[in-house]
N, C-alpha and C positions, 0 to 999 in steps of 0.2 A: 468230237462227240468222243466221249470215255464210257465204254463198254462195264456193265459190271455185271458179275459172274452170278449163277446161280449160285453157290456157297455163300458167296458174301450177302447178296440180296436176304438168303436166308435169316443171315446172323442179323442185319440191319435190322430185319422184322422181328428176330426176336427179342433184340434189344430194345423194339418199339413198344411191344407187349410186356416187357420185364417192367416198364418203366411206369406203363399205365398203371397194373397191380399194387406195383410198391408199398403205394398209401391205403392198402387193405387190413382191415385187424385180422391179428396173427391169431390163426385157429389154437386153442390148447392140444389138439390132434393133430396126430403126424401128418403130412401130408404124402400124396404120391405120386405127385409133379413135381418136386425137387431137383435138384441140380445132382447127376451121380454121382459125387462125393455123401451126400446126405439122404439120395433115395431111400428106405429100407427095402431089402431084398422080397423079391415075390414067393409069396408062402406054398410050401411046398404043395402037394396036391389032397395028401394025405391030412392039413392043417386048413385046407383054404378056407375063408369066411365065409359066413354067407352075403347073399349081395344083397340084402336091404339094411340103407344105410345104421351103421349103429347109434344109438345118441351117444352126444358127446361128454364126456364129464363135467361138470362146473367148477370142481374142485383139483387145483392142480396138485401134480406128482412127481417125488422124486424118486428115480431110478437109482437103484446103491445095489448092483450087479446084478443078480437074478428077482432081489425080491424091488417090490415099490411100496414105498411105503406114505402116507397122507403128509401132508405138512401142517404143523398148528401141536403144541403143546396137550399132553393126555388130561383132563379135566379131574382135578380129586375131588371136585363135588359142582354139583347144578341140577338143573329145576327138576325136582322130583323125586330126589335123594331125602332122606330123612332118617333120625340119632341122634348122637348126642354130640359129632361133628358137628354137624348144622346146626345145633343149640351154642358151638361154643363160636361158630361165625360169625353165627346173632350177635351175640354177645359182645366179642370185640368189635362190630363194626359199630353197636351202641354204644359202646366207650367213647367211639371218636363221633359221633351222631351220625351217622349214617343210616342207621335202622332206629326206626323208634316204635315199633310196634311188640309185642308180648313173645318171647322167646317159645317156639313152639316146636323145635327140630323137625321141624318140613320145610325143604327146600321151596319156595312158593312164587308168584311173583314179585312181590316187593323185598324179599329175597334179593332176588335175581338183580331186580334195580336198583337197589345198596349195592350188592356187587359193581354193579354197572359206572354205578356212579366214583364209588370209591374208586376202581380203574381208570376211570377217563381223566380225573383230579391230578392222579400218577400215571399219567404217559402209558400207563398199562393200553392193551386192545380189550376195548371194552363191550367184551361175549358177555357177561354176567355168568358165567361158570367161575367156580373157583380153579386155577392151577395151580403151580409152585411157586411161581416166581409174586403169583398174588396173595399166594398167604405167607410166604415168608416175610414180603412187606408188610402183610396187616398184623403178622406176629410179632416184630420190632416195633411196631406203634402203638402195643398195647399190649394190658397183662392177663396172665390165665385166667379163668372166673374162675369164682367158687362155685360147689355145691348148689347152696341157694340162689344164686346168680343165675344157675343153668337154668335151676326150673322155678323162677317166679317167687321163690320165698322171700318177703322183706322181713329183715329182723333190724330191730335199733341195737344203733349203738349205745357205749354209756354217756352218759348225759353231762357234757358240758355248763349248761344249765339249766335252769330249769323253775318249778314252783318253789318261790321263796331265799332264790337268786339276788344278789344285790353287784352293785356296784357299776363303774363307770364299762364294760363292757354288756349291761344289761343294758343302759341308754344308748348302745353303739346297737345292740341287736332291734331295739325299738324303729331304733331313726331308720336304720338298713330295712323294718317290715312297714314304714309310714311309706318310703318313695317309692316304693311297687305297688303300695293300697291295701295294704292289709293291717294296718295300724292305725288308729285314727284318734286315740288321748294323745295326755298329755306325755313328752317324753320324763321318764322316772327313773332313779338306779336301782329300782323296785321291781321281782321278776312275780308281779300280781298275777288274777283271774285273766286280765283281758290281753297280758301279755299268750296267756296259755292256746287263749282262744285265735290268736292272731297267728300263733305259730303252728297249731292244729291246721287252722283252712291252709295256711299257704305247704304244711307237708300233703294233704291228702288234696292239692291240684299237681301234686309233682310225683307221686308215686310213691314217695316216703314214709316211711310206717309209722300213720297217726299216734303222736305219744302228746304232743303239747310240750315237747322238751324236746331241747337242742343237743341231738347229736353232731358228730364231726361232719356228716353226708347232710345233714340239716342245711351247718352254718355255710359248708361248700358252696353247696348251691346258693344260696342268700348271697354270699358274699361276690357269685357270678354277676348273678343278676341286680347286683346294687352298686354303689360307688361308696368312700370310705365317706362317713358324714361328716359336716365341719364342726366346728365347735359351740356355733351358732344352734344349728339345727341340734345337739346332743343336750341344749340348755335352755330349749324353746325361745330361742332369740328370735324374733321376728325379722325375716331379709328385708333392705331394702330396694325398694322399687327399681328394679335395674333397665335400662336404658338399651331399645332395641338396637342388636347388632346393626351395623349398616348393610346395606346390603352391595354387591358386585355392581361396579357401574356399569356394567354388560348387560346387568336387569333391567334397569328404567328407561329404556324404550320398547317398545311394541310389547309385544305378552310371551312371558319368559318364567320358566322354573326355576326358578332361581336354587341353589343346592349348595349349603356350607358344608364342608367335611371339617372347619374349625367347631363349630357350632351343634352339628347333626340336624340341621335342620333344612324341610325344603319350602320355599314359601313362592304361592303363584302369582306372577306381578304384572298388572295389564298398565300399561300407559306409566309408567313408575307407581303404581298403587298398587300395595298388597291384599290380596283378595284372600289367602291362605296361609298356614303357617303347618304344620305337619313334621312329627319326630323324623328320622330314618336313622338307618344302618349302609355301613359299605360293605364292598368285598376285602378279605383277607389278605394280610401280606401277600401270600402265594398269589392268589386272582383279586388287585386290589382292583376298584372303581375308573374310569382313566376319567382325565382333569380337560378341562377346556369348556372351546364354546362349540357347541353342536345344534340339532335340529330332530324334531321327530317325524321320525321315517316312516314308520309305520299304525299303529296300534293293534292289539288281541284283548277280548273283553276275556276269558276264558281258557286264556293260553297256559301248555304243558311245556315245560322245557325239551328239548328234543334228548339231550346229553345229559339231564343230571334226571330225568322223568318226575319233575315237582313240578306241581302246580307255580303260578304265574298269572294269578287274576290281575285282570285287567293293569296289563304290560302298554307301555308305551313306549317303545323303543328308541334310543337317541342314537347310539353307537354299537354299531354289529350287533352281538349279540345280546348286550347291556339294554335294562330296561327300567323305568320306575317302574313298582309293580306293588302289591298288598302280598304282605307275608305271613302268615300265621305263626310259624316260627319264630317274629321278630315278637308278636304279639303275645307269645304264650312265654318267652325265653331272655325278651331284652336283649342286653347288649351282651350278652356271654353267646350268643353265635355271631356268626357274618355268613353274607353272602357273597356269590360268587363271581363277586364283578356288579349285580348290579343295584340299585338304591330301592332300599324294602321299605316299605311305610308299614305302622302298625296299626293307622287308624281306619278302619274300613270302612266308614262312610263319605270318609273325605277322599279317599283315596275312588269312589264312586262317580265324587262329583266333581273331582278334578278330571276323571276319566271322559265323563260329557264334556268338559268345558275346553280341554284342549283339541289343537286341530294339529294336524300333518305339515309340518316345515315351520313351527312355535318353538322358538328358542329354548335350550338347555343350557345351563351355564352352570357349571361346576368347578368348586374353588376350595381354600383354605383359608 
């Protein structure tokens, strides 16, 4: 029989106690039960702490010599700030479609949300406050705003086309306006009163000075929202009826949301029979919409993105955070914008109906 010495027994018990507690969460505050090498020295009688338990700090600290500093970069601007610099921030965010409100110079919830979305998209810590790295990244991607832009003063530029202009460029203008529903007359090479009315209506809906004349800002916005017209469109040649593109074979059985990147369309198919067809748009190059065969995991009627804080009504999720949902931005700007990976729908009544039809487990096929 082997005897265990008292000192060995104590060491064994201490080892067992350590093994049991080793998986406990580590507190941010120093422990008074550490080893002799790591234990803090006892305070002198003059500096004895209170016997009450101090409330632990929730923020890590870094000790540098005798000075203790908080971790994290200092904010240049944050919620509650006001002034010219905030106006510049808002306009720079507007230039890259992260801020859509009026330039106010007040760092409000909408500004913080725009900053947070911008940061998350570029792998910056999404705090909603602007520190130096966020500001430097934003400045590299944008230009310095003018005084008029900072104070919401809309000034029309020199006219590129106006009442009385003529030529092929006028045909191009009218055809583009027709594509987005602002011009319904015959395409001509003359800039008449009907064209003035169409241009003025387009400008009024997009916060462009309403002149009825086409300046560079008006043309750039129209070009971004439309495509280059075909010769037939510019000369009133009726298009031949197009044969509906064939659907992916995977869509032809059961219940499937069939989504084609080649034609920017979504088709709801039940047992091989199309029930609904809608225009859609996809994610940008940086945040592409995934392709493949998926299924509806869950639905959310009034969903709001937890990352970008943007509305995603009638969301039908099929791959992680990617979903089919209605997009007010797609309805307003068309293909000038892009999603963050979701499948955007601009037909509100259509997506409402589809939301009511789709069940959890229904197929989603995304293909080219």
